[in-house]
N, C-alpha and C positions, 0 to 999 in steps of 0.2 A: 768544224764548220760553225759559222757564227750567224745567229738569227736575232733580229730586232722584233720584239713583241710589243704591240701597241694596243692596249685594251684598258678601259677605264673602270670596268666593273671588278671590284677587288677579288671576289671569290673566283670568278672565271680567269682573271689574270693569274692568280696563284696556281690554279689547276693546270693551265696551259704551260706556265713557266716550269712547273715541276715535271710535266710530261716531256717538254723539250729537253730539259737537263738530263732526265732519265734516258732519253734517246741519244745522248752524247753531244748535244749542241752546247756551245757557249752562248748564253742568252743575255741580251740587254733588254731592259724593260722601260717603257714610257707609258704614262697614264693620261696624257693629254696631247693634242695635236701640235702644240708649239714645241714641246720637248722632242716629240717624234721627228718633226721636220728638221730640227737642228741636228739630231743624231744622224739622220739619214743624209744630211748634207756633208758631215765631216768624218763619219766613221765608215769602215768597210764591212758590209754585210753580205752574206751569201744568199739571204732571203729575208723577207719581212712578212710578219703576220699583222695585218692592219685592220682594226675595227673602223667602221665608217662614222658611228655616232660618238664622236669625241668632244670633250669640252675644249674651249679656247679656239681651236681651229679644227674644222671637221675633216674626216679622213679623206674625202674626195679632193679637197683643196690641198691637203698635204701631198697626196699622190700626184696631182697635176703639177705641183711645184717641183717635186723630184724629177718628173719626166721632162719638164721644161729646162731644168738644170742639167739634163743629160745623165741623171742617175738611173742606171739600168738594172739594178738588182731585182730579182723576181719578187713579186708582191702577191700574197694571198689575202684577199679581202674578206673580212668577217662582217656580217651585219644581221640584225634582227629583222630587217625588212625582207620581204620575199616577192615584191612586185617586179614583173619582168623588166619594166623600163628602168628601175633602179639598178638592176643587174647590168643592163646595157650601158648605163651611165658609168658604172664602175669599170667595166671593160674598156670603154672608150677613153676613160681617164688614164688608162695605162696599167690596169690590174692584169695579172697573168692567170689568175684563177679566182673562184668565188665560192664561198661557203656560207650557207645561211644558218643562223642560230635557230634552235639548238642543234648541235652536231655531236658526233662521236669523236672522241680524242684521236682514236686510231685512224679515222678518215682524215683528220687534219694532218696527222703525221705522214700519212701516205701521200697526200696531195703536196705537202712540203717537200718530201723526198723527190717526187716527180719533177717539181719545179727546179730544184737544185741540180738534178741530173741533166735535165734538158738544157739548162743554162750553160752547162759545161760540155754539151754535146754527147751525152750518154743516153741511150734509149733503154738499156737494161738496168734492173736494180742491182745486178751483180757487176762489180768493178773488178777487172782482172788485169794483173801485171805479171806475166810469166806464171810461176807456180802459186802466186799470191792472189787470193780472192777475198774481196770485202763485200759482204751482203749488206746493202744499205737498209734493208728492211729489219734486220735483226741486230746489226752491228757486229756480227760474227766475222772474224778474220781467220782464214785458213792458209796453210802452206802445204801444197801437194795433198790437200784434203784433210790435213791434220789441224785442229784448232790451235790458235795462238792467243794467249791472254795478254791484253794490253791495258795500261792505265787509261783514264779518260783523256789526258793530254796526249799520250802517245797515239791514241785512236784518232783524235782530231787532226794531228799532224799528218798521219798516214792518209786519212780520208781526204784531206785537202789536196795532198800530192796525187792521190789516185783519181781525183776528179779532174786533175790537170796533168795528165801523163805527157812526158816529153818537154814540158815547159820548164824554164828556169824560174824558180820561185825564190825570192829573196827572203832573208831572215825576217826583215821588217814586215813583209807581206804575210808570212806565217804568223808572226806575232799578232797582226791585226785580225786574223781569221780564227785563231785558236783561243784567244782570251776575250772575255767581256770587257767593257770599258773600265770598270772599277777594279779589275784584277791587277795583281802585282806582276808587272811584266819585266822580269829581270833580263838583262841583255844576253846572258849566256844560256838561258834555259832551253831555247829552241835547239841549240847544239847538243844539250844533254839528252833531249827527247830523240833527236836523230841518232845519236850514238846508241841509245837503248834499243831503238827500232832495228838498227843494223845487227845487233846481237840476236834478235829474234827472227829476222827475215834473211833471205838469201843475200850474200854480200854485195853482188853487183846491182841490187835493186835501186838504191838511193845513191846518187853520185853528187859529190861536192864540186861545184863550179867555182874555182877560186875567185874571190872578190865579188861574186855575183849571188851565190845562193846554192840551191839544191835542185836536182832534176831526178825525176823518177822514170826509170826505163820500163816501158810497157812490156818488153820481151827481153829480160836479162838472160 
């Protein structure tokens, strides 16, 4: 899963970036509203963490722009302001959730997980496909209750597929959601990760749809 982090304060930016990567996300970073707006326009994100007090273009203007353009990715707004009318303004601009600074990193991660789950129609933090369970809170994957060890990229591929069970997901779409913008996206690596996952998971779980992509069966 891929997240855009927009925060201009260097220390906080670095702390959140590290926490997001440790939680298994591919992370793109912007430190001003102009860069954030451009990234949100052209790149595919599963969620955005957006500070309101940004240089060049403020966060509310960026958010309004995205929503006007039809960009529907979940947005968690961060701000040092705590007045109720500013929270209302953020929600009315299209924010999906609101977190006031200072905050605990674990709360940010929990809110982000919730936004991503709800955006793909999942209420529970446990994603289940037959004997396979992925706990979005811990990143733990089990098969029939037994833990399975995955690399970071394998986990991101599986997490994206499990957030979209039954849907045909193209290789290009997986590339967009598994890698950050500056990553080296080789054309055949998604197929490599899929093959590795098939060796670790029940055979019928991930189906190849010729010429289209891959589909995860919720009940293999």
